[in-house]
N, CA, C and O atoms as a printed pandas DataFrame, in Angstrom:
     atom_number atom_name residue_name chain_id  residue_number  x_coord  y_coord  z_coord
0              1         N          UNK        A               1   58.377  160.311   56.862
1              2        CA          UNK        A               1   57.479  159.604   57.749
2              3         C          UNK        A               1   58.190  158.426   58.413
3              4         O          UNK        A               1   59.015  157.736   57.815
4              5         N          UNK        A               2   57.840  158.244   59.625
5              6        CA          UNK        A               2   58.449  157.179   60.398
6              7         C          UNK        A               2   57.523  155.956   60.375
7              8         O          UNK        A               2   56.318  156.087   60.586
8              9         N          UNK        A               3   58.084  154.775   60.120
9             10        CA          UNK        A               3   57.293  153.542   60.098
10            11         C          UNK        A               3   57.173  152.987   61.518
11            12         O          UNK        A               3   58.071  153.140   62.346
12            13         N          UNK        A               4   56.046  152.346   61.767
13            14        CA          UNK        A               4   55.817  151.706   63.058
14            15         C          UNK        A               4   56.616  150.410   63.089
15            16         O          UNK        A               4   56.318  149.488   62.330
16            17         N          UNK        A               5   57.605  150.323   63.934
17            18        CA          UNK        A               5   58.465  149.143   63.992
18            19         C          UNK        A               5   58.271  148.338   65.272
19            20         O          UNK        A               5   59.105  147.499   65.612
20            21         N          UNK        A               6   57.194  148.587   65.966
21            22        CA          UNK        A               6   56.934  147.827   67.195
22            23         C          UNK        A               6   56.593  146.385   66.844
23            24         O          UNK        A               6   55.840  146.122   65.907
24            25         N          UNK        A               7   57.145  145.477   67.593
25            26        CA          UNK        A               7   56.833  144.065   67.385
26            27         C          UNK        A               7   55.749  143.649   68.368
27            28         O          UNK        A               7   55.691  144.141   69.495
28            29         N          UNK        A               8   54.899  142.745   67.927
29            30        CA          UNK        A               8   53.877  142.216   68.814
30            31         C          UNK        A               8   52.648  143.097   68.914
31            32         O          UNK        A               8   51.755  142.814   69.714
32            33         N          UNK        A               9   52.577  144.161   68.118
33            34        CA          UNK        A               9   51.405  145.032   68.138
34            35         C          UNK        A               9   50.218  144.346   67.492
35            36         O          UNK        A               9   50.378  143.477   66.635
36            37         N          UNK        A              10   49.043  144.737   67.903
37            38        CA          UNK        A              10   47.837  144.143   67.372
38            39         C          UNK        A              10   47.355  144.957   66.180
39            40         O          UNK        A              10   47.361  146.187   66.209
40            41         N          UNK        A              11   46.938  144.254   65.135
41            42        CA          UNK        A              11   46.442  144.956   63.959
42            43         C          UNK        A              11   45.056  145.513   64.244
43            44         O          UNK        A              11   44.382  145.103   65.188
44            45         N          UNK        A              12   44.651  146.453   63.409
45            46        CA          UNK        A              12   43.334  147.070   63.579
46            47         C          UNK        A              12   42.230  146.030   63.404
47            48         O          UNK        A              12   41.210  146.085   64.092
48            49         N          UNK        A              13   42.427  145.089   62.493
49            50        CA          UNK        A              13   41.443  144.028   62.261
50            51         C          UNK        A              13   41.227  143.161   63.496
51            52         O          UNK        A              13   40.096  142.798   63.820
52            53         N          UNK        A              14   42.322  142.834   64.182
53            54        CA          UNK        A              14   42.217  142.026   65.400
54            55         C          UNK        A              14   41.474  142.790   66.493
55            56         O          UNK        A              14   40.656  142.222   67.217
56            57         N          UNK        A              15   41.767  144.076   66.600
57            58        CA          UNK        A              15   41.095  144.894   67.611
58            59         C          UNK        A              15   39.597  144.955   67.349
59            60         O          UNK        A              15   38.794  144.882   68.279
60            61         N          UNK        A              16   39.225  145.089   66.085
61            62        CA          UNK        A              16   37.801  145.138   65.723
62            63         C          UNK        A              16   37.149  143.795   66.032
63            64         O          UNK        A              16   36.035  143.752   66.553
64            65         N          UNK        A              17   37.837  142.699   65.714
65            66        CA          UNK        A              17   37.287  141.370   65.975
66            67         C          UNK        A              17   37.090  141.141   67.469
67            68         O          UNK        A              17   36.071  140.588   67.880
68            69         N          UNK        A              18   38.037  141.554   68.269
69            70        CA          UNK        A              18   37.920  141.398   69.726
70            71         C          UNK        A              18   36.759  142.244   70.247
71            72         O          UNK        A              18   35.973  141.785   71.076
72            73         N          UNK        A              19   36.657  143.467   69.763
73            74        CA          UNK        A              19   35.549  144.331   70.178
74            75         C          UNK        A              19   34.202  143.742   69.797
75            76         O          UNK        A              19   33.249  143.822   70.572
76            77         N          UNK        A              20   34.113  143.151   68.608
77            78        CA          UNK        A              20   32.859  142.532   68.170
78            79         C          UNK        A              20   32.523  141.325   69.043
79            80         O          UNK        A              20   31.361  141.106   69.387
80            81         N          UNK        A              21   33.537  140.547   69.399
81            82        CA          UNK        A              21   33.312  139.382   70.257
82            83         C          UNK        A              21   32.822  139.781   71.631
83            84         O          UNK        A              21   31.920  139.150   72.182
84            85         N          UNK        A              22   33.406  140.820   72.184
85            86        CA          UNK        A              22   32.977  141.313   73.496
86            87         C          UNK        A              22   31.546  141.834   73.415
87            88         O          UNK        A              22   30.735  141.584   74.306
88            89         N          UNK        A              23   31.246  142.556   72.349
89            90        CA          UNK        A              23   29.887  143.080   72.168
90            91         C          UNK        A              23   28.859  141.971   72.057
91            92         O          UNK        A              23   27.773  142.070   72.628
92            93         N          UNK        A              24   29.193  140.911   71.323
93            94        CA          UNK        A              24   28.277  139.782   71.174
94            95         C          UNK        A              24   28.060  139.072   72.510
95            96         O          UNK        A              24   26.946  138.644   72.811
96            97         N          UNK        A              25   29.107  138.947   73.301
97            98        CA          UNK        A              25   28.994  138.307   74.617
98            99         C          UNK        A              25   28.081  139.117   75.535
99           100         O          UNK        A              25   27.221  138.558   76.215
100          101         N          UNK        A              26   28.269  140.418   75.549
101          102        CA          UNK        A              26   27.427  141.282   76.376
102          103         C          UNK        A              26   25.971  141.184   75.938
103          104         O          UNK        A              26   25.070  141.148   76.776
104          105         N          UNK        A              27   25.740  141.142   74.643
105          106        CA          UNK        A              27   24.367  141.029   74.130
106          107         C          UNK        A              27   23.734  139.696   74.534
107          108         O          UNK        A              27   22.558  139.648   74.892
108          109         N          UNK        A              28   24.511  138.620   74.476
109          110        CA          UNK        A              28   23.995  137.306   74.851
110          111         C          UNK        A              28   23.649  137.250   76.336
111          112         O          UNK        A              28   22.617  136.699   76.718
112          113         N          UNK        A              29   24.501  137.813   77.158
113          114        CA          UNK        A              29   24.234  137.842   78.609
114          115         C          UNK        A              29   22.975  138.664   78.886
115          116         O          UNK        A              29   22.140  138.272   79.703
116          117         N          UNK        A              30   22.843  139.781   78.218
117          118        CA          UNK        A              30   21.655  140.617   78.394
118          119         C          UNK        A              30   20.384  139.904   77.975
119          120         O          UNK        A              30   19.357  139.998   78.647
120          121         N          UNK        A              31   20.459  139.187   76.858
121          122        CA          UNK        A              31   19.287  138.447   76.383
122          123         C          UNK        A              31   18.911  137.340   77.362
123          124         O          UNK        A              31   17.732  137.122   77.640
124          125         N          UNK        A              32   19.916  136.645   77.883
125          126        CA          UNK        A              32   19.649  135.580   78.859
126          127         C          UNK        A              32   19.041  136.129   80.139
127          128         O          UNK        A              32   18.118  135.540   80.702
128          129         N          UNK        A              33   19.558  137.247   80.587
129          130        CA          UNK        A              33   19.018  137.868   81.799
130          131         C          UNK        A              33   17.581  138.322   81.573
131          132         O          UNK        A              33   16.729  138.139   82.442
132          133         N          UNK        A              34   17.309  138.906   80.427
133          134        CA          UNK        A              34   15.941  139.349   80.128
134          135         C          UNK        A              34   15.006  138.149   80.067
135          136         O          UNK        A              34   13.873  138.212   80.544
136          137         N          UNK        A              35   15.489  137.046   79.474
137          138        CA          UNK        A              35   14.668  135.846   79.350
138          139         C          UNK        A              35   14.311  135.279   80.715
139          140         O          UNK        A              35   13.166  134.891   80.949
140          141         N          UNK        A              36   15.287  135.230   81.619
141          142        CA          UNK        A              36   15.042  134.622   82.933
142          143         C          UNK        A              36   14.517  135.602   83.979
143          144         O          UNK        A              36   13.992  135.175   85.007
144          145         N          UNK        A              37   14.648  136.916   83.737
145          146        CA          UNK        A              37   14.226  137.895   84.729
146          147         C          UNK        A              37   13.183  138.877   84.194
147          148         O          UNK        A              37   12.732  139.762   84.922
148          149         N          UNK        A              38   12.802  138.725   82.934
149          150        CA          UNK        A              38   11.870  139.654   82.293
150          151         C          UNK        A              38   10.420  139.414   82.678
151          152         O          UNK        A              38   10.135  138.803   83.707
152          153         N          UNK        A              39    9.503  139.900   81.843
153          154        CA          UNK        A              39    8.070  139.847   82.145
154          155         C          UNK        A              39    7.517  138.425   82.324
155          156         O          UNK        A              39    6.608  138.221   83.128
156          157         N          UNK        A              40    8.045  137.456   81.597
157          158        CA          UNK        A              40    7.561  136.070   81.709
158          159         C          UNK        A              40    8.564  135.203   82.464
159          160         O          UNK        A              40    8.732  134.024   82.153
160          161         N          UNK        A              41    9.212  135.776   83.431
161          162        CA          UNK        A              41   10.305  135.107   84.130
162          163         C          UNK        A              41    9.878  133.802   84.796
163          164         O          UNK        A              41   10.590  132.802   84.700
164          165         N          UNK        A              42    8.745  133.796   85.459
165          166        CA          UNK        A              42    8.309  132.583   86.171
166          167         C          UNK        A              42    8.154  131.412   85.209
167          168         O          UNK        A              42    8.626  130.311   85.493
168          169         N          UNK        A              43    7.500  131.636   84.082
169          170        CA          UNK        A              43    7.288  130.571   83.098
170          171         C          UNK        A              43    8.615  130.099   82.515
171          172         O          UNK        A              43    8.825  128.899   82.341
172          173         N          UNK        A              44    9.510  131.034   82.213
173          174        CA          UNK        A              44   10.804  130.669   81.643
174          175         C          UNK        A              44   11.669  129.918   82.643
175          176         O          UNK        A              44   12.362  128.969   82.278
176          177         N          UNK        A              45   11.633  130.338   83.904
177          178        CA          UNK        A              45   12.414  129.653   84.933
178          179         C          UNK        A              45   11.896  128.232   85.134
179          180         O          UNK        A              45   12.677  127.310   85.370
180          181         N          UNK        A              46   10.595  128.057   85.043
181          182        CA          UNK        A              46   10.007  126.724   85.192
182          183         C          UNK        A              46   10.452  125.828   84.036
183          184         O          UNK        A              46   10.756  124.653   84.243
184          185         N          UNK        A              47   10.492  126.378   82.816
185          186        CA          UNK        A              47   10.954  125.610   81.661
186          187         C          UNK        A              47   12.397  125.164   81.846
187          188         O          UNK        A              47   12.741  124.015   81.567
188          189         N          UNK        A              48   13.229  126.068   82.313
189          190        CA          UNK        A              48   14.638  125.745   82.526
190          191         C          UNK        A              48   14.769  124.676   83.610
191          192         O          UNK        A              48   15.567  123.749   83.475
192          193         N          UNK        A              49   14.000  124.801   84.665
193          194        CA          UNK        A              49   14.037  123.829   85.753
194          195         C          UNK        A              49   13.628  122.439   85.263
195          196         O          UNK        A              49   14.266  121.445   85.609
196          197         N          UNK        A              50   12.574  122.370   84.465
197          198        CA          UNK        A              50   12.126  121.086   83.921
198          199         C          UNK        A              50   13.169  120.505   82.968
199          200         O          UNK        A              50   13.391  119.294   82.943
200          201         N          UNK        A              51   13.792  121.358   82.200
201          202        CA          UNK        A              51   14.830  120.919   81.269
202          203         C          UNK        A              51   16.011  120.315   82.022
203          204         O          UNK        A              51   16.553  119.289   81.611
204          205         N          UNK        A              52   16.409  120.947   83.119
205          206        CA          UNK        A              52   17.540  120.449   83.901
206          207         C          UNK        A              52   17.196  119.103   84.559
207          208         O          UNK        A              52   18.044  118.214   84.633
208          209         N          UNK        A              53   15.973  118.960   85.027
209          210        CA          UNK        A              53   15.550  117.687   85.621
210          211         C          UNK        A              53   15.570  116.577   84.569
211          212         O          UNK        A              53   15.989  115.454   84.847
212          213         N          UNK        A              54   15.116  116.903   83.370
213          214        CA          UNK        A              54   15.107  115.931   82.275
214          215         C          UNK        A              54   16.541  115.535   81.914
215          216         O          UNK        A              54   16.828  114.364   81.668
216          217         N          UNK        A              55   17.421  116.511   81.886
217          218        CA          UNK        A              55   18.826  116.252   81.563
218          219         C          UNK        A              55   19.467  115.349   82.619
219          220         O          UNK        A              55   20.206  114.423   82.283
220          221         N          UNK        A              56   19.185  115.616   83.882
221          222        CA          UNK        A              56   19.752  114.809   84.967
222          223         C          UNK        A              56   19.258  113.363   84.877
223          224         O          UNK        A              56   20.031  112.430   85.093
224          225         N          UNK        A              57   17.977  113.175   84.561
225          226        CA          UNK        A              57   17.436  111.820   84.416
226          227         C          UNK        A              57   18.106  111.080   83.266
227          228         O          UNK        A              57   18.379  109.884   83.361
228          229         N          UNK        A              58   18.368  111.799   82.181
229          230        CA          UNK        A              58   19.028  111.164   81.037
230          231         C          UNK        A              58   20.448  110.752   81.384
231          232         O          UNK        A              58   20.898  109.681   80.975
232          233         N          UNK        A              59   21.161  111.587   82.132
233          234        CA          UNK        A              59   22.523  111.235   82.564
234          235         C          UNK        A              59   22.468  109.993   83.447
235          236         O          UNK        A              59   23.277  109.079   83.283
236          237         N          UNK        A              60   21.531  109.954   84.369
237          238        CA          UNK        A              60   21.405  108.796   85.258
238          239         C          UNK        A              60   21.059  107.538   84.470
239          240         O          UNK        A              60   21.563  106.456   84.772
240          241         N          UNK        A              61   20.213  107.672   83.474
241          242        CA          UNK        A              61   19.840  106.543   82.631
242          243         C          UNK        A              61   21.047  105.987   81.891
243          244         O          UNK        A              61   21.218  104.772   81.805
244          245         N          UNK        A              62   21.880  106.865   81.360
245          246        CA          UNK        A              62   23.083  106.431   80.650
246          247         C          UNK        A              62   24.071  105.766   81.606
247          248         O          UNK        A              62   24.725  104.788   81.242
248          249         N          UNK        A              63   24.179  106.281   82.802
249          250        CA          UNK        A              63   25.110  105.712   83.789
250          251         C          UNK        A              63   24.667  104.305   84.202
251          252         O          UNK        A              63   25.507  103.434   84.428
252          253         N          UNK        A              64   23.368  104.081   84.300
253          254        CA          UNK        A              64   22.870  102.757   84.684
254          255         C          UNK        A              64   23.269  101.684   83.676
255          256         O          UNK        A              64   23.367  100.510   84.033
256          257         N          UNK        A              65   23.499  102.068   82.429
257          258        CA          UNK        A              65   23.886  101.116   81.388
258          259         C          UNK        A              65   25.325  100.652   81.546
259          260         O          UNK        A              65   25.692   99.598   81.028
260          261         N          UNK        A              66   26.136  101.413   82.246
261          262        CA          UNK        A              66   27.556  101.081   82.407
262          263         C          UNK        A              66   27.746  100.042   83.504
263          264         O          UNK        A              66   27.008  100.009   84.489
264          265         N          UNK        A              67   28.748   99.199   83.310
265          266        CA          UNK        A              67   29.053   98.189   84.321
266          267         C          UNK        A              67   29.725   98.822   85.533
267          268         O          UNK        A              67   29.377   98.528   86.677
268          269         N          UNK        A              68   30.686   99.687   85.267
269          270        CA          UNK        A              68   31.424  100.350   86.342
270          271         C          UNK        A              68   31.477  101.843   86.053
271          272         O          UNK        A              68   31.819  102.260   84.947
272          273         N          UNK        A              69   31.137  102.639   87.052
273          274        CA          UNK        A              69   31.118  104.087   86.878
274          275         C          UNK        A              69   32.406  104.681   87.424
275          276         O          UNK        A              69   32.727  104.523   88.602
276          277         N          UNK        A              70   33.130  105.358   86.563
277          278        CA          UNK        A              70   34.354  106.039   86.960
278          279         C          UNK        A              70   34.175  107.534   86.690
279          280         O          UNK        A              70   33.256  107.946   85.982
280          281         N          UNK        A              71   35.048  108.315   87.255
281          282        CA          UNK        A              71   34.967  109.767   87.056
282          283         C          UNK        A              71   35.055  110.146   85.576
283          284         O          UNK        A              71   34.223  110.922   85.107
284          285         N          UNK        A              72   36.033  109.628   84.821
285          286        CA          UNK        A              72   36.097  110.014   83.402
286          287         C          UNK        A              72   34.856  109.587   82.611
287          288         O          UNK        A              72   34.385  110.325   81.745
288          289         N          UNK        A              73   34.336  108.407   82.907
289          290        CA          UNK        A              73   33.135  107.935   82.220
290          291         C          UNK        A              73   31.944  108.840   82.536
291          292         O          UNK        A              73   31.195  109.228   81.640
292          293         N          UNK        A              74   31.781  109.167   83.796
293          294        CA          UNK        A              74   30.674  110.035   84.202
294          295         C          UNK        A              74   30.792  111.405   83.542
295          296         O          UNK        A              74   29.802  111.936   83.039
296          297         N          UNK        A              75   31.974  111.971   83.540
297          298        CA          UNK        A              75   32.181  113.287   82.929
298          299         C          UNK        A              75   31.893  113.238   81.429
299          300         O          UNK        A              75   31.332  114.180   80.872
300          301         N          UNK        A              76   32.277  112.143   80.779
301          302        CA          UNK        A              76   32.021  112.013   79.345
302          303         C          UNK        A              76   30.523  111.935   79.081
303          304         O          UNK        A              76   30.030  112.568   78.148
304          305         N          UNK        A              77   29.796  111.174   79.882
305          306        CA          UNK        A              77   28.342  111.073   79.724
306          307         C          UNK        A              77   27.699  112.442   79.911
307          308         O          UNK        A              77   26.837  112.834   79.124
308          309         N          UNK        A              78   28.108  113.166   80.938
309          310        CA          UNK        A              78   27.566  114.508   81.187
310          311         C          UNK        A              78   27.874  115.424   80.009
311          312         O          UNK        A              78   27.013  116.196   79.585
312          313         N          UNK        A              79   29.088  115.347   79.476
313          314        CA          UNK        A              79   29.470  116.187   78.334
314          315         C          UNK        A              79   28.610  115.879   77.104
315          316         O          UNK        A              79   28.123  116.795   76.441
316          317         N          UNK        A              80   28.425  114.599   76.802
317          318        CA          UNK        A              80   27.646  114.208   75.625
318          319         C          UNK        A              80   26.192  114.652   75.769
319          320         O          UNK        A              80   25.621  115.232   74.845
320          321         N          UNK        A              81   25.601  114.383   76.914
321          322        CA          UNK        A              81   24.202  114.755   77.133
322          323         C          UNK        A              81   24.042  116.268   77.108
323          324         O          UNK        A              81   23.099  116.776   76.501
324          325         N          UNK        A              82   24.949  116.998   77.758
325          326        CA          UNK        A              82   24.830  118.457   77.784
326          327         C          UNK        A              82   25.035  119.061   76.394
327          328         O          UNK        A              82   24.383  120.047   76.052
328          329         N          UNK        A              83   25.926  118.488   75.594
329          330        CA          UNK        A              83   26.106  118.974   74.221
330          331         C          UNK        A              83   24.838  118.776   73.399
331          332         O          UNK        A              83   24.444  119.656   72.634
332          333         N          UNK        A              84   24.202  117.619   73.561
333          334        CA          UNK        A              84   22.952  117.360   72.842
334          335         C          UNK        A              84   21.868  118.357   73.246
335          336         O          UNK        A              84   21.155  118.885   72.393
336          337         N          UNK        A              85   21.749  118.607   74.520
337          338        CA          UNK        A              85   20.743  119.555   75.004
338          339         C          UNK        A              85   21.064  120.978   74.555
339          340         O          UNK        A              85   20.161  121.740   74.213
340          341         N          UNK        A              86   22.340  121.334   74.556
341          342        CA          UNK        A              86   22.736  122.676   74.134
342          343         C          UNK        A              86   22.393  122.901   72.656
343          344         O          UNK        A              86   21.989  123.997   72.266
344          345         N          UNK        A              87   22.558  121.859   71.846
345          346        CA          UNK        A              87   22.194  121.966   70.428
346          347         C          UNK        A              87   20.690  122.099   70.255
347          348         O          UNK        A              87   20.222  122.873   69.420
348          349         N          UNK        A              88   19.933  121.345   71.043
349          350        CA          UNK        A              88   18.470  121.375   70.945
350          351         C          UNK        A              88   17.890  122.676   71.467
351          352         O          UNK        A              88   17.000  123.259   70.847
352          353         N          UNK        A              89   18.388  123.126   72.592
353          354        CA          UNK        A              89   17.831  124.290   73.278
354          355         C          UNK        A              89   18.875  125.408   73.322
355          356         O          UNK        A              89   19.413  125.719   74.384
356          357         N          UNK        A              90   19.152  125.998   72.185
357          358        CA          UNK        A              90   20.213  127.011   72.088
358          359         C          UNK        A              90   19.982  128.189   73.032
359          360         O          UNK        A              90   20.945  128.788   73.512
360          361         N          UNK        A              91   18.735  128.529   73.303
361          362        CA          UNK        A              91   18.444  129.673   74.161
362          363         C          UNK        A              91   18.888  129.419   75.610
363          364         O          UNK        A              91   19.138  130.361   76.362
364          365         N          UNK        A              92   18.982  128.150   75.988
365          366        CA          UNK        A              92   19.366  127.792   77.359
366          367         C          UNK        A              92   20.798  127.273   77.442
367          368         O          UNK        A              92   21.167  126.643   78.433
368          369         N          UNK        A              93   21.595  127.525   76.435
369          370        CA          UNK        A              93   22.939  126.960   76.374
370          371         C          UNK        A              93   23.789  127.309   77.596
371          372         O          UNK        A              93   24.498  126.451   78.122
372          373         N          UNK        A              94   23.723  128.538   78.043
373          374        CA          UNK        A              94   24.523  128.973   79.195
374          375         C          UNK        A              94   24.099  128.204   80.458
375          376         O          UNK        A              94   24.947  127.754   81.229
376          377         N          UNK        A              95   22.801  128.062   80.657
377          378        CA          UNK        A              95   22.309  127.343   81.832
378          379         C          UNK        A              95   22.672  125.866   81.772
379          380         O          UNK        A              95   22.991  125.254   82.791
380          381         N          UNK        A              96   22.620  125.297   80.569
381          382        CA          UNK        A              96   22.959  123.884   80.397
382          383         C          UNK        A              96   24.426  123.644   80.740
383          384         O          UNK        A              96   24.755  122.673   81.420
384          385         N          UNK        A              97   25.298  124.515   80.276
385          386        CA          UNK        A              97   26.727  124.365   80.581
386          387         C          UNK        A              97   26.994  124.498   82.078
387          388         O          UNK        A              97   27.806  123.759   82.635
388          389         N          UNK        A              98   26.319  125.427   82.719
389          390        CA          UNK        A              98   26.491  125.605   84.165
390          391         C          UNK        A              98   25.972  124.378   84.915
391          392         O          UNK        A              98   26.583  123.937   85.889
392          393         N          UNK        A              99   24.846  123.831   84.460
393          394        CA          UNK        A              99   24.278  122.656   85.116
394          395         C          UNK        A              99   25.183  121.439   84.909
395          396         O          UNK        A              99   25.337  120.621   85.816
396          397         N          UNK        A             100   25.777  121.316   83.729
397          398        CA          UNK        A             100   26.706  120.207   83.472
398          399         C          UNK        A             100   27.903  120.292   84.425
399          400         O          UNK        A             100   28.357  119.279   84.956
400          401         N          UNK        A             101   28.398  121.491   84.631
401          402        CA          UNK        A             101   29.514  121.681   85.567
402          403         C          UNK        A             101   29.100  121.263   86.978
403          404         O          UNK        A             101   29.876  120.638   87.701
404          405         N          UNK        A             102   27.877  121.612   87.359
405          406        CA          UNK        A             102   27.376  121.236   88.682
406          407         C          UNK        A             102   27.245  119.715   88.790
407          408         O          UNK        A             102   27.612  119.133   89.811
408          409         N          UNK        A             103   26.725  119.071   87.745
409          410        CA          UNK        A             103   26.590  117.615   87.767
410          411         C          UNK        A             103   27.953  116.942   87.914
411          412         O          UNK        A             103   28.093  115.964   88.648
412          413         N          UNK        A             104   28.958  117.471   87.212
413          414        CA          UNK        A             104   30.292  116.890   87.306
414          415         C          UNK        A             104   30.850  117.000   88.719
415          416         O          UNK        A             104   31.543  116.096   89.187
416          417         N          UNK        A             105   30.554  118.094   89.393
417          418        CA          UNK        A             105   31.078  118.265   90.748
418          419         C          UNK        A             105   30.363  117.369   91.750
419          420         O          UNK        A             105   30.896  117.096   92.826
420          421         N          UNK        A             106   29.171  116.912   91.412
421          422        CA          UNK        A             106   28.392  116.071   92.326
422          423         C          UNK        A             106   28.401  114.599   91.928
423          424         O          UNK        A             106   27.521  113.850   92.353
424          425         N          UNK        A             107   29.349  114.175   91.143
425          426        CA          UNK        A             107   29.303  112.831   90.596
426          427         C          UNK        A             107   29.383  111.727   91.638
427          428         O          UNK        A             107   28.848  110.639   91.425
428          429         N          UNK        A             108   30.042  111.987   92.760
429          430        CA          UNK        A             108   30.173  110.951   93.797
430          431         C          UNK        A             108   28.848  110.612   94.455
431          432         O          UNK        A             108   28.677  109.513   94.982
432          433         N          UNK        A             109   27.907  111.554   94.430
433          434        CA          UNK        A             109   26.599  111.319   95.024
434          435         C          UNK        A             109   25.655  110.517   94.150
435          436         O          UNK        A             109   24.559  110.158   94.579
436          437         N          UNK        A             110   26.073  110.235   92.933
437          438        CA          UNK        A             110   25.230  109.486   92.000
438          439         C          UNK        A             110   25.352  108.019   92.302
439          440         O          UNK        A             110   26.456  107.482   92.395
440          441         N          UNK        A             111   24.217  107.369   92.457
441          442        CA          UNK        A             111   24.213  105.924   92.679
442          443         C          UNK        A             111   23.658  105.242   91.439
443          444         O          UNK        A             111   22.809  105.790   90.736
444          445         N          UNK        A             112   24.133  104.085   91.196
445          446        CA          UNK        A             112   23.744  103.334   90.007
446          447         C          UNK        A             112   22.352  102.799   90.098
447          448         O          UNK        A             112   21.881  102.143   89.169
């Protein structure tokens, strides 16, 4: 019998782990889509919209406490607030992360 002497090959365990990770990601995306586009879509979308408005107000409130607003400070505030919301509302984690990214891109429009 000849032994496999290839270097850099992936073990069967790693392949299974990667496949499981991909499967879990697909399931999460499907669940999120069903939640926002399913039978109660209007109510769920309204909840997400209200949550994002609440998150934005909290970011603005934290920024008002600072003497000087800089890009790194603003990004840190957005990160902290979004992490807190993601922990509280695990079902909306994907939307919260996307909204945090949007807030970071619009930081110059924020006034104290």
